[in-house]
KOLVO-541713 format. One record per residue: residue number from 1; residue in three letters; x, y, z of N, C-alpha, C in turn. Coordinates in steps of 0.05 Angstrom, whole numbers, always signed. Layout:
PT | n | res | nx | ny | nz | cax | cay | caz | cx | cy | cz
PT | NUM | ALA | X | Y | Z | X | Y | Z | X | Y | Z
...
This chain:
PT | n | res | nx | ny | nz | cax | cay | caz | cx | cy | cz
PT | 1 | UNK | +16 | -23 | +0 | +0 | +0 | +0 | +18 | +25 | +0
PT | 2 | UNK | +39 | +24 | +16 | +57 | +47 | +18 | +71 | +52 | -8
PT | 3 | UNK | +80 | +29 | -20 | +94 | +31 | -46 | +76 | +43 | -67
PT | 4 | UNK | +51 | +34 | -68 | +32 | +45 | -87 | +28 | +75 | -83
PT | 5 | UNK | +26 | +83 | -58 | +24 | +112 | -53 | +48 | +128 | -62
PT | 6 | UNK | +72 | +117 | -58 | +96 | +131 | -67 | +97 | +132 | -97
PT | 7 | UNK | +89 | +110 | -110 | +89 | +110 | -140 | +69 | +130 | -151
PT | 8 | UNK | +45 | +132 | -139 | +26 | +152 | -147 | +36 | +180 | -143
PT | 9 | UNK | +48 | +184 | -120 | +59 | +211 | -114 | +81 | +218 | -133
PT | 10 | UNK | +99 | +199 | -138 | +121 | +204 | -156 | +111 | +208 | -185
PT | 11 | UNK | +92 | +192 | -193 | +81 | +194 | -220 | +67 | +220 | -225
PT | 12 | UNK | +54 | +231 | -205 | +40 | +256 | -208 | +57 | +280 | -205
PT | 13 | UNK | +79 | +277 | -190 | +96 | +301 | -184 | +122 | +299 | -199
PT | 14 | UNK | +129 | +277 | -211 | +156 | +272 | -222 | +163 | +293 | -243
PT | 15 | UNK | +147 | +297 | -263 | +154 | +315 | -284 | +143 | +343 | -281
PT | 16 | UNK | +124 | +345 | -263 | +111 | +371 | -259 | +91 | +377 | -281
PT | 17 | UNK | +88 | +358 | -300 | +69 | +363 | -322 | +41 | +357 | -311
PT | 18 | UNK | +22 | +370 | -324 | -6 | +366 | -315 | -19 | +348 | -335
PT | 19 | UNK | -35 | +330 | -323 | -52 | +313 | -340 | -80 | +324 | -339
PT | 20 | UNK | -87 | +337 | -360 | -113 | +350 | -361 | -110 | +377 | -346
PT | 21 | UNK | -128 | +382 | -327 | -127 | +407 | -312 | -111 | +405 | -287
PT | 22 | UNK | -107 | +382 | -276 | -94 | +379 | -250 | -74 | +356 | -251
PT | 23 | UNK | -54 | +358 | -233 | -35 | +337 | -231 | -49 | +313 | -218
PT | 24 | UNK | -36 | +290 | -219 | -47 | +266 | -208 | -52 | +270 | -178
PT | 25 | UNK | -32 | +282 | -164 | -35 | +287 | -135 | -59 | +305 | -129
PT | 26 | UNK | -63 | +326 | -145 | -85 | +344 | -141 | -112 | +329 | -145
PT | 27 | UNK | -112 | +312 | -166 | -137 | +297 | -171 | -143 | +278 | -149
PT | 28 | UNK | -123 | +265 | -138 | -127 | +246 | -116 | -137 | +261 | -91
PT | 29 | UNK | -125 | +283 | -85 | -134 | +298 | -61 | -162 | +309 | -65
PT | 30 | UNK | -169 | +318 | -89 | -196 | +329 | -93 | -216 | +306 | -93
PT | 31 | UNK | -208 | +283 | -102 | -226 | +260 | -101 | -232 | +252 | -72
PT | 32 | UNK | -211 | +254 | -55 | -215 | +248 | -27 | -234 | +268 | -13
PT | 33 | UNK | -232 | +293 | -20 | -249 | +313 | -8 | -278 | +309 | -17
PT | 34 | UNK | -282 | +300 | -42 | -309 | +295 | -52 | -322 | +271 | -39
PT | 35 | UNK | -307 | +253 | -28 | -319 | +229 | -16 | -327 | +231 | +13
PT | 36 | UNK | -326 | +255 | +24 | -337 | +258 | +51 | -367 | +257 | +48
PT | 37 | UNK | -380 | +240 | +63 | -408 | +234 | +61 | -424 | +251 | +80
PT | 38 | UNK | -444 | +264 | +69 | -463 | +279 | +86 | -491 | +269 | +79
PT | 39 | UNK | -506 | +264 | +99 | -533 | +253 | +94 | -550 | +274 | +78
PT | 40 | UNK | -563 | +265 | +57 | -579 | +283 | +41 | -604 | +291 | +57
PT | 41 | UNK | -614 | +315 | +51 | -638 | +325 | +63 | -662 | +310 | +51
PT | 42 | UNK | -684 | +308 | +65 | -707 | +295 | +53 | -715 | +308 | +27
PT | 43 | UNK | -719 | +292 | +7 | -727 | +302 | -20 | -703 | +309 | -38
PT | 44 | UNK | -680 | +313 | -27 | -656 | +320 | -43 | -649 | +297 | -61
PT | 45 | UNK | -649 | +273 | -50 | -642 | +249 | -66 | -662 | +245 | -88
PT | 46 | UNK | -688 | +249 | -82 | -709 | +245 | -102 | -706 | +265 | -124
PT | 47 | UNK | -698 | +290 | -118 | -693 | +310 | -138 | -671 | +302 | -157
PT | 48 | UNK | -649 | +292 | -145 | -626 | +283 | -162 | -635 | +259 | -180
PT | 49 | UNK | -650 | +241 | -169 | -660 | +219 | -184 | -678 | +228 | -207
PT | 50 | UNK | -695 | +247 | -201 | -713 | +257 | -222 | -697 | +270 | -245
PT | 51 | UNK | -677 | +286 | -237 | -660 | +298 | -257 | -646 | +278 | -275
PT | 52 | UNK | -635 | +257 | -262 | -621 | +236 | -277 | -640 | +221 | -296
PT | 53 | UNK | -664 | +215 | -286 | -683 | +200 | -303 | -693 | +217 | -326
PT | 54 | UNK | -699 | +243 | -320 | -709 | +260 | -342 | -687 | +264 | -363
PT | 55 | UNK | -663 | +267 | -355 | -641 | +270 | -374 | -637 | +245 | -391
PT | 56 | UNK | -638 | +222 | -378 | -634 | +197 | -393 | -658 | +192 | -412
PT | 57 | UNK | -681 | +199 | -403 | -705 | +195 | -420 | -705 | +214 | -444
PT | 58 | UNK | -690 | +236 | -443 | -686 | +253 | -467 | -671 | +239 | -488
PT | 59 | UNK | -652 | +222 | -480 | -632 | +210 | -499 | -640 | +182 | -509
PT | 60 | UNK | -655 | +167 | -492 | -659 | +139 | -499 | -686 | +129 | -490
PT | 61 | UNK | -692 | +104 | -498 | -718 | +92 | -490 | -718 | +84 | -461
PT | 62 | UNK | -741 | +78 | -451 | -744 | +70 | -423 | -727 | +45 | -417
PT | 63 | UNK | -729 | +25 | -434 | -715 | +0 | -428 | -685 | +5 | -426
PT | 64 | UNK | -674 | +20 | -444 | -645 | +26 | -444 | -638 | +44 | -420
PT | 65 | UNK | -654 | +64 | -414 | -649 | +82 | -392 | -651 | +66 | -365
PT | 66 | UNK | -670 | +49 | -363 | -674 | +33 | -339 | -649 | +15 | -334
PT | 67 | UNK | -639 | +3 | -355 | -616 | -15 | -352 | -591 | +1 | -344
PT | 68 | UNK | -589 | +26 | -353 | -566 | +42 | -347 | -568 | +55 | -320
PT | 69 | UNK | -592 | +61 | -310 | -595 | +76 | -285 | -600 | +58 | -261
PT | 70 | UNK | -617 | +38 | -263 | -624 | +22 | -240 | -603 | +0 | -237
PT | 71 | UNK | -588 | +1 | -216 | -567 | -18 | -210 | -579 | -44 | -200
PT | 72 | UNK | -597 | -41 | -180 | -610 | -65 | -168 | -636 | -57 | -155
PT | 73 | UNK | -653 | -77 | -152 | -679 | -73 | -139 | -680 | -91 | -115
PT | 74 | UNK | -673 | -80 | -92 | -670 | -95 | -68 | -697 | -102 | -55
PT | 75 | UNK | -714 | -82 | -54 | -741 | -86 | -43 | -743 | -86 | -13
PT | 76 | UNK | -725 | -72 | +0 | -726 | -68 | +29 | -733 | -40 | +35
PT | 77 | UNK | -742 | -34 | +60 | -749 | -7 | +68 | -725 | +11 | +65
PT | 78 | UNK | -702 | +1 | +73 | -678 | +18 | +73 | -668 | +24 | +45
PT | 79 | UNK | -670 | +4 | +28 | -662 | +7 | +0 | -682 | -8 | -18
PT | 80 | UNK | -701 | +8 | -28 | -721 | -4 | -46 | -707 | -11 | -72
PT | 81 | UNK | -690 | +8 | -81 | -674 | +3 | -105 | -649 | +20 | -104
PT | 82 | UNK | -630 | +14 | -122 | -605 | +29 | -123 | -604 | +42 | -151
PT | 83 | UNK | -600 | +68 | -151 | -599 | +83 | -176 | -570 | +92 | -180
PT | 84 | UNK | -561 | +90 | -205 | -533 | +99 | -211 | -532 | +129 | -212
PT | 85 | UNK | -512 | +140 | -198 | -506 | +169 | -199 | -494 | +175 | -226
PT | 86 | UNK | -503 | +196 | -239 | -494 | +203 | -266 | -465 | +214 | -266
PT | 87 | UNK | -456 | +225 | -244 | -430 | +237 | -243 | -409 | +216 | -234
PT | 88 | UNK | -414 | +203 | -212 | -394 | +185 | -201 | -398 | +156 | -210
PT | 89 | UNK | -421 | +150 | -221 | -428 | +123 | -229 | -431 | +104 | -206
PT | 90 | UNK | -431 | +114 | -182 | -435 | +98 | -158 | -465 | +93 | -154
PT | 91 | UNK | -471 | +71 | -142 | -499 | +64 | -136 | -508 | +79 | -111
PT | 92 | UNK | -532 | +91 | -113 | -544 | +106 | -90 | -570 | +92 | -83
PT | 93 | UNK | -571 | +83 | -58 | -595 | +69 | -48 | -617 | +89 | -41
PT | 94 | UNK | -642 | +82 | -50 | -665 | +98 | -45 | -683 | +83 | -25
PT | 95 | UNK | -686 | +94 | -1 | -704 | +83 | +18 | -733 | +87 | +9
PT | 96 | UNK | -752 | +75 | +24 | -780 | +76 | +17 | -791 | +105 | +14
PT | 97 | UNK | -784 | +122 | +33 | -794 | +150 | +32 | -784 | +164 | +7
PT | 98 | UNK | -758 | +162 | +1 | -747 | +175 | -22 | -757 | +162 | -48
PT | 99 | UNK | -761 | +137 | -48 | -772 | +123 | -72 | -800 | +134 | -78
PT | 100 | UNK | -816 | +137 | -57 | -843 | +147 | -61 | -843 | +177 | -70
PT | 101 | UNK | -824 | +192 | -58 | -821 | +220 | -67 | -814 | +222 | -96
PT | 102 | UNK | -794 | +205 | -104 | -785 | +204 | -132 | -808 | +196 | -150
PT | 103 | UNK | -824 | +177 | -142 | -847 | +169 | -158 | -866 | +192 | -163
PT | 104 | UNK | -872 | +207 | -142 | -890 | +230 | -144 | -878 | +252 | -162
PT | 105 | UNK | -852 | +257 | -159 | -839 | +277 | -176 | -839 | +269 | -205
PT | 106 | UNK | -835 | +243 | -210 | -834 | +234 | -238 | -862 | +236 | -250
PT | 107 | UNK | -883 | +229 | -235 | -910 | +231 | -246 | -917 | +260 | -253
PT | 108 | UNK | -909 | +279 | -236 | -913 | +307 | -241 | -897 | +316 | -265
PT | 109 | UNK | -873 | +307 | -267 | -855 | +314 | -289 | -865 | +304 | -316
PT | 110 | UNK | -877 | +280 | -316 | -887 | +268 | -340 | -911 | +284 | -351
PT | 111 | UNK | -925 | +298 | -333 | -948 | +314 | -342 | -941 | +342 | -352
PT | 112 | UNK | -916 | +350 | -348 | -907 | +376 | -357 | -909 | +378 | -387
PT | 113 | UNK | -921 | +399 | -397 | -925 | +402 | -426 | -899 | +410 | -440
PT | 114 | UNK | -899 | +409 | -466 | -877 | +418 | -482 | -854 | +398 | -484
PT | 115 | UNK | -860 | +374 | -476 | -839 | +352 | -477 | -848 | +332 | -497
PT | 116 | UNK | -829 | +320 | -512 | -836 | +299 | -531 | -851 | +276 | -517
PT | 117 | UNK | -870 | +264 | -531 | -886 | +243 | -520 | -869 | +219 | -511
PT | 118 | UNK | -848 | +213 | -526 | -831 | +190 | -519 | -817 | +195 | -492
PT | 119 | UNK | -808 | +219 | -488 | -795 | +226 | -462 | -815 | +224 | -440
PT | 120 | UNK | -839 | +236 | -444 | -860 | +235 | -423 | -868 | +206 | -417
PT | 121 | UNK | -870 | +189 | -437 | -876 | +161 | -433 | -854 | +147 | -417
PT | 122 | UNK | -829 | +153 | -423 | -807 | +141 | -410 | -807 | +149 | -380
PT | 123 | UNK | -812 | +174 | -374 | -813 | +184 | -346 | -836 | +170 | -332
PT | 124 | UNK | -859 | +169 | -345 | -882 | +156 | -332 | -877 | +126 | -328
PT | 125 | UNK | -863 | +113 | -346 | -856 | +85 | -343 | -838 | +81 | -318
PT | 126 | UNK | -819 | +99 | -314 | -803 | +98 | -290 | -820 | +100 | -265
PT | 127 | UNK | -839 | +119 | -265 | -856 | +123 | -242 | -873 | +98 | -236
PT | 128 | UNK | -883 | +86 | -257 | -899 | +61 | -254 | -881 | +38 | -243
PT | 129 | UNK | -857 | +37 | -254 | -839 | +16 | -244 | -832 | +20 | -215
PT | 130 | UNK | -827 | +44 | -207 | -821 | +50 | -178 | -845 | +43 | -161
PT | 131 | UNK | -869 | +47 | -171 | -893 | +41 | -157 | -894 | +10 | -152
PT | 132 | UNK | -887 | -5 | -172 | -887 | -34 | -168 | -867 | -44 | -148
PT | 133 | UNK | -846 | -28 | -144 | -826 | -35 | -123 | -835 | -26 | -95
PT | 134 | UNK | -847 | -3 | -93 | -854 | +8 | -67 | -881 | -2 | -56
PT | 135 | UNK | -901 | -7 | -74 | -927 | -15 | -65 | -928 | -40 | -47
PT | 136 | UNK | -913 | -61 | -54 | -913 | -84 | -36 | -903 | -78 | -8
PT | 137 | UNK | -884 | -60 | -6 | -874 | -53 | +20 | -895 | -37 | +36
PT | 138 | UNK | -909 | -19 | +22 | -930 | -3 | +35 | -953 | -21 | +44
PT | 139 | UNK | -961 | -39 | +27 | -983 | -58 | +33 | -975 | -76 | +57
PT | 140 | UNK | -950 | -85 | +57 | -941 | -101 | +80 | -941 | -85 | +106
PT | 141 | UNK | -934 | -60 | +105 | -936 | -43 | +129 | -964 | -41 | +138
PT | 142 | UNK | -983 | -37 | +120 | -1011 | -34 | +127 | -1021 | -60 | +140
PT | 143 | UNK | -1014 | -83 | +128 | -1023 | -109 | +139 | -1011 | -112 | +167
PT | 144 | UNK | -986 | -105 | +171 | -973 | -108 | +197 | -987 | -90 | +217
PT | 145 | UNK | -994 | -66 | +209 | -1009 | -48 | +227 | -1036 | -59 | +235
PT | 146 | UNK | -1050 | -71 | +215 | -1075 | -83 | +220 | -1072 | -106 | +239
PT | 147 | UNK | -1052 | -123 | +235 | -1047 | -145 | +253 | -1041 | -136 | +281
PT | 148 | UNK | -1024 | -116 | +283 | -1017 | -104 | +309 | -1042 | -93 | +322
PT | 149 | UNK | -1058 | -80 | +307 | -1083 | -68 | +318 | -1102 | -90 | +327
PT | 150 | UNK | -1105 | -110 | +310 | -1124 | -132 | +318 | -1113 | -147 | +342
PT | 151 | UNK | -1087 | -151 | +343 | -1076 | -165 | +367 | -1080 | -148 | +392
PT | 152 | UNK | -1077 | -122 | +389 | -1081 | -104 | +412 | -1111 | -105 | +420
PT | 153 | UNK | -1129 | -104 | +400 | -1157 | -105 | +406 | -1165 | -131 | +419
PT | 154 | UNK | -1154 | -153 | +409 | -1160 | -180 | +421 | -1149 | -181 | +450
PT | 155 | UNK | -1126 | -170 | +455 | -1115 | -171 | +482 | -1131 | -153 | +500
PT | 156 | UNK | -1140 | -130 | +490 | -1156 | -112 | +507 | -1183 | -125 | +513
PT | 157 | UNK | -1195 | -139 | +494 | -1221 | -153 | +498 | -1218 | -175 | +518
PT | 158 | UNK | -1196 | -190 | +516 | -1191 | -212 | +535 | -1187 | -201 | +563
PT | 159 | UNK | -1172 | -179 | +565 | -1167 | -167 | +591 | -1193 | -157 | +603
PT | 160 | UNK | -1211 | -145 | +587 | -1237 | -136 | +597 | -1254 | -159 | +607
PT | 161 | UNK | -1254 | -181 | +592 | -1269 | -205 | +600 | -1259 | -216 | +626
PT | 162 | UNK | -1233 | -216 | +630 | -1221 | -226 | +655 | -1229 | -207 | +678
PT | 163 | UNK | -1228 | -181 | +673 | -1236 | -162 | +694 | -1265 | -165 | +701
PT | 164 | UNK | -1282 | -169 | +681 | -1311 | -173 | +686 | -1315 | -198 | +703
PT | 165 | UNK | -1301 | -219 | +696 | -1304 | -244 | +711 | -1296 | -241 | +740
PT | 166 | UNK | -1274 | -227 | +745 | -1265 | -222 | +772 | -1286 | -206 | +788
PT | 167 | UNK | -1298 | -186 | +774 | -1318 | -170 | +787 | -1343 | -186 | +795
PT | 168 | UNK | -1351 | -204 | +777 | -1374 | -221 | +783 | -1368 | -240 | +806
PT | 169 | UNK | -1344 | -251 | +807 | -1336 | -268 | +829 | -1335 | -253 | +855
PT | 170 | UNK | -1325 | -228 | +854 | -1324 | -212 | +878 | -1352 | -205 | +888
PT | 171 | UNK | -1371 | -199 | +869 | -1398 | -193 | +876 | -1412 | -217 | +889
PT | 172 | UNK | -1407 | -241 | +879 | -1419 | -265 | +890 | -1409 | -270 | +918
PT | 173 | UNK | -1383 | -266 | +923 | -1372 | -271 | +949 | -1383 | -251 | +970
PT | 174 | UNK | -1387 | -226 | +962 | -1398 | -206 | +980 | -1428 | -212 | +985
PT | 175 | UNK | -1442 | -222 | +966 | -1471 | -229 | +970 | -1473 | -252 | +990
PT | 176 | UNK | -1455 | -271 | +987 | -1456 | -294 | +1005 | -1449 | -286 | +1034
PT | 177 | UNK | -1431 | -267 | +1037 | -1424 | -258 | +1064 | -1446 | -241 | +1076
PT | 178 | UNK | -1460 | -227 | +1059 | -1481 | -209 | +1069 | -1506 | -225 | +1077
PT | 179 | UNK | -1512 | -247 | +1065 | -1535 | -263 | +1073 | -1529 | -277 | +1099
PT | 180 | UNK | -1548 | -276 | +1118 | -1543 | -291 | +1143 | -1546 | -321 | +1137
PT | 181 | UNK | -1532 | -336 | +1150 | -1533 | -364 | +1146 | -1560 | -374 | +1158
PT | 182 | UNK | -1574 | -391 | +1143 | -1600 | -401 | +1152 | -1594 | -420 | +1175
PT | 183 | UNK | -1609 | -416 | +1196 | -1605 | -433 | +1218 | -1622 | -457 | +1216
PT | 184 | UNK | -1611 | -479 | +1222 | -1626 | -504 | +1222 | -1638 | -508 | +1250
PT | 185 | UNK | -1663 | -514 | +1251 | -1674 | -518 | +1278 | -1661 | -542 | +1292
PT | 186 | UNK | -1655 | -537 | +1316 | -1641 | -558 | +1331 | -1660 | -572 | +1349
PT | 187 | UNK | -1659 | -597 | +1350 | -1676 | -613 | +1368 | -1658 | -621 | +1391
PT | 188 | UNK | -1669 | -615 | +1415 | -1654 | -622 | +1439 | -1667 | -645 | +1452
């Protein structure tokens, strides 16, 4: 690792010549600064995704754009799918919230006038595809909430029945104590 670093340093600084706009050392250090990760604000990731999809739909068909942009479809809440970043080509995971935001943005963008029909259809196709990825997760959440709710309701009903039963038992025991015991006539 050390030898590789020295070779990169020597290769970038050896002749003092620039490769493109920056020396190799400058490019490495600027790449390192770019890789500091900051969590995106809500909606920021969806905006970037929309821009990438709209741009790609200008150039090519939905099928081709989809193959170039969608890296994988994981189907989890944390990462519903992974979209390729147009600048770094790195995969960026979209959680359920961002995927749904992106879907809404794409639907709105597809309805914007003044755009070729092919591009609008491509954008709408992306929105529909994202819906097929996120809807099962949303439906599963709703079913889980219903199950949790029904389990809570069942437990509450059972607890109420037990409380009612204990009250009836307590009432019976106080009635028995309140009634005087019938005396049996005694024969002497």
